[in-house]
Backbone bond lengths (Angstrom), bond angles and torsions (degrees), N, CA, C in turn:
res aa  C-N    CA-C-N  psi(-1)  N-CA   C-N-CA  omega(-1)  CA-C   N-CA-C  phi
1 X - - - 1.440 - - 1.593 108.25 -
2 X 1.366 111.96 124.89 1.459 116.00 176.84 1.477 117.12 -65.59
3 X 1.385 116.43 151.34 1.382 119.07 -173.50 1.559 107.53 -118.89
4 X 1.381 120.41 128.63 1.446 124.85 175.55 1.578 105.31 -105.42
5 X 1.321 114.67 140.27 1.584 114.75 178.52 1.534 109.48 -124.31
6 X 1.373 106.57 138.06 1.476 118.37 -177.94 1.545 101.86 -103.43
7 X 1.403 113.86 107.52 1.543 116.34 177.10 1.455 116.56 -105.67
8 X 1.340 115.59 -13.24 1.396 124.35 -179.32 1.588 106.44 -112.22
9 X 1.297 108.33 155.25 1.441 114.62 -174.16 1.570 112.89 -64.82
10 X 1.410 115.96 -24.49 1.404 119.26 -175.12 1.620 111.87 -134.02
11 X 1.304 114.42 37.08 1.448 118.89 -178.28 1.447 111.29 -73.51
12 X 1.346 124.80 143.89 1.428 129.44 176.94 1.549 108.74 -103.86
13 X 1.328 111.12 136.99 1.492 115.57 177.25 1.508 104.67 -126.08
14 X 1.402 119.90 159.87 1.394 122.25 -176.28 1.535 108.60 -129.88
15 X 1.485 116.41 140.53 1.439 118.24 178.23 1.531 100.66 -148.88
16 X 1.305 110.79 167.94 1.440 125.18 173.44 1.553 106.04 -89.78
17 X 1.397 115.34 154.31 1.511 120.10 -179.66 1.534 110.45 -60.46
18 X 1.331 118.45 -32.44 1.555 119.00 -171.11 1.529 108.75 -90.13
19 X 1.386 116.85 -3.92 1.437 116.97 -177.32 1.589 109.29 -86.38
20 X 1.268 111.51 148.99 1.546 124.00 168.45 1.514 102.97 -117.50
21 X 1.447 110.67 129.05 1.450 113.31 175.67 1.582 107.81 -127.12
22 X 1.305 113.47 157.52 1.496 120.35 164.75 1.523 107.51 -86.81
23 X 1.313 116.85 119.92 1.486 121.69 175.86 1.421 109.76 -105.76
24 X 1.334 117.17 142.22 1.461 121.85 174.11 1.656 106.31 -120.24
25 X 1.330 115.32 129.10 1.332 126.18 166.44 1.467 111.71 -96.75
26 X 1.371 116.57 104.17 1.427 120.72 -171.68 1.611 111.17 -96.73
27 X 1.339 114.47 107.18 1.437 122.60 -174.37 1.616 115.48 -86.92
28 X 1.319 110.78 -3.77 1.466 113.76 -169.43 1.541 117.87 -57.68
29 X 1.268 116.83 -22.14 1.433 120.68 177.38 1.602 110.46 -76.20
30 X 1.366 113.22 -22.43 1.490 119.10 -172.71 1.485 113.35 -104.24
31 X 1.317 120.16 5.75 1.441 128.48 -179.01 1.564 110.12 -98.04
32 X 1.389 113.58 137.45 1.387 118.89 173.12 1.488 115.97 -73.29
33 X 1.270 120.25 160.54 1.436 117.85 176.65 1.509 110.03 -54.57
34 X 1.345 116.52 130.85 1.546 121.18 175.91 1.574 107.48 86.67
35 X 1.241 118.38 -11.61 1.562 120.39 -176.74 1.642 106.62 -81.39
36 X 1.287 109.45 142.01 1.477 117.93 177.62 1.511 110.37 -143.83
37 X 1.338 119.00 150.43 1.518 124.99 173.08 1.407 106.22 -65.27
38 X 1.352 115.86 127.73 1.440 116.51 174.56 1.593 111.46 -115.28
39 X 1.318 116.23 -14.55 1.499 117.54 174.04 1.517 109.34 -158.41
40 X 1.339 115.66 150.85 1.462 121.22 172.00 1.494 107.77 -96.33
41 X 1.312 113.94 123.25 1.435 120.95 178.55 1.503 116.94 -79.40
42 X 1.267 111.40 -48.87 1.493 120.89 177.78 1.512 115.98 -166.20
43 X 1.335 115.68 149.83 1.421 123.00 173.69 1.505 106.25 -127.40
44 X 1.218 123.42 124.52 1.452 124.45 -170.83 1.432 112.44 -157.01
45 X 1.379 118.08 176.50 1.646 124.37 179.60 1.549 101.77 -136.23
46 X 1.392 111.63 159.62 1.413 124.70 178.75 1.597 108.75 -74.77
47 X 1.232 120.60 -20.12 1.457 123.56 -179.64 1.519 112.29 -133.62
48 X 1.302 110.31 159.26 1.469 119.08 -176.82 1.510 106.51 -78.01
49 X 1.371 114.40 154.76 1.478 116.83 172.75 1.572 111.89 126.97
50 X 1.330 118.44 -32.68 1.403 119.00 174.78 1.546 113.66 -83.35
51 X 1.301 114.91 155.46 1.497 118.01 175.45 1.425 110.12 -124.01
52 X 1.295 121.59 131.96 1.387 131.08 177.33 1.542 116.23 -103.18
53 X 1.287 110.75 129.45 1.472 115.46 -178.13 1.533 114.39 -62.56
54 X 1.310 121.53 137.58 1.391 118.86 -170.83 1.625 116.79 -80.95
55 X 1.405 111.30 0.28 1.410 118.03 -179.65 1.471 114.87 -110.81
56 X 1.532 114.80 55.85 1.408 113.29 177.56 1.498 109.44 -75.15
57 X 1.349 115.05 141.33 1.339 124.71 178.23 1.546 117.62 -122.87
58 X 1.297 116.97 158.04 1.451 125.19 -179.16 1.612 104.17 -92.92
59 X 1.383 115.67 125.46 1.486 118.99 178.31 1.433 106.79 -106.71
60 X 1.325 117.02 130.07 1.478 127.41 175.92 1.482 114.89 41.60
61 X 1.331 119.04 29.16 1.434 128.77 173.24 1.583 113.79 69.28
62 X 1.383 111.48 6.40 1.518 116.26 -176.70 1.473 111.80 -127.16
63 X 1.380 121.45 -6.74 1.493 118.96 -176.92 1.506 108.15 -140.35
64 X 1.342 115.28 165.61 1.542 118.12 168.40 1.348 111.91 -130.61
65 X 1.410 112.91 135.87 1.506 120.47 -175.17 1.512 107.88 -113.12
66 X 1.235 115.09 130.46 1.505 125.31 -178.98 1.524 110.14 -143.62
67 X 1.346 110.95 159.81 1.489 117.86 179.40 1.398 108.05 -100.30
68 X 1.427 123.91 131.44 1.466 119.56 177.19 1.593 102.34 -127.50
69 X 1.305 113.76 136.57 1.442 121.22 -176.58 1.541 106.18 -136.94
70 X 1.392 108.97 175.67 1.534 116.34 172.24 1.536 108.41 73.84
71 X 1.371 106.89 -149.99 1.466 116.44 -173.79 1.506 110.97 107.08
72 X 1.332 116.46 162.20 1.405 124.26 177.01 1.527 106.49 -105.16
73 X 1.314 113.54 127.06 1.455 123.80 176.66 1.554 111.82 -47.40
74 X 1.461 118.36 132.02 1.411 119.58 175.79 1.488 113.32 72.15
75 X 1.415 117.00 26.89 1.420 126.97 175.36 1.489 112.85 -114.27
76 X 1.326 117.38 142.10 1.470 118.35 174.44 1.518 105.34 -113.17
77 X 1.371 115.53 133.36 1.430 125.06 -171.92 1.458 107.09 -114.09
78 X 1.273 118.79 151.53 1.513 127.37 168.36 1.509 100.75 -112.18
79 X 1.372 113.78 116.93 1.500 112.85 172.05 1.495 111.12 -103.10
80 X 1.290 116.67 160.72 1.383 125.26 -177.89 1.500 116.01 -134.13
81 X 1.254 123.79 129.05 1.396 131.03 171.60 1.483 115.79 -124.86
82 X 1.303 115.49 110.57 1.463 125.69 -172.30 1.475 110.22 -110.16
83 X 1.285 118.60 132.74 1.402 123.30 -179.35 1.526 110.58 -136.47
84 X 1.413 114.14 165.81 1.372 116.90 167.70 1.520 107.71 -123.61
85 X 1.403 112.27 161.06 1.465 114.53 -169.97 1.566 110.03 -123.96
86 X 1.237 115.35 169.07 1.556 121.41 -173.47 1.518 110.21 -66.59
87 X 1.409 115.78 -10.11 1.549 117.46 175.42 1.507 107.01 -97.04
88 X 1.320 119.11 5.93 1.474 119.60 -178.87 1.512 116.98 81.48
89 X 1.374 117.61 11.01 1.388 121.80 176.41 1.561 111.71 -84.46
90 X 1.447 115.28 149.97 1.453 121.42 168.01 1.491 106.39 -104.16
91 X 1.348 112.27 136.66 1.460 120.18 177.46 1.459 114.36 -130.88
92 X 1.279 123.39 149.26 1.415 127.57 178.70 1.432 114.08 -135.04
93 X 1.311 116.94 142.22 1.443 127.68 173.75 1.464 110.47 -122.27
94 X 1.298 117.96 127.97 1.493 118.79 176.74 1.474 109.00 -109.71
95 X 1.359 118.84 136.79 1.429 124.25 169.97 1.425 116.52 -123.41
96 X 1.258 116.78 149.12 1.503 119.59 -179.04 1.447 107.67 -108.95
97 X 1.369 114.29 126.20 1.430 120.84 -174.60 1.604 109.09 -124.27
98 X 1.382 111.11 118.60 1.402 116.17 -179.67 1.588 107.79 -99.82
99 X 1.372 114.69 128.53 1.456 120.12 -179.51 1.551 106.49 -102.31
100 X 1.299 115.79 123.48 1.402 125.69 -176.22 1.488 107.79 -97.76
101 X 1.301 123.52 169.57 1.455 126.02 172.61 1.459 113.89 -63.81
């Protein structure tokens, strides 16, 4: 399964409606020294149609990996990944996902 990574707060990725991808939300640039992701709060989108895999995992204490599938063709989605850290901070990355035909 291909993996697409979101490294920037507002990076746009593209997929087809029939594709399922493993997405990585990389928080490393937004974490303080010694800070690590301790829990995934939520992974969601601003519109209906996308499906999120139920097995989101924390990678190397700095990133979240989840499977995203579905979507409605010719639709732009804003996705959100919210986490909490070992320092008690809440962080969010937003990704923009365009679903093509």
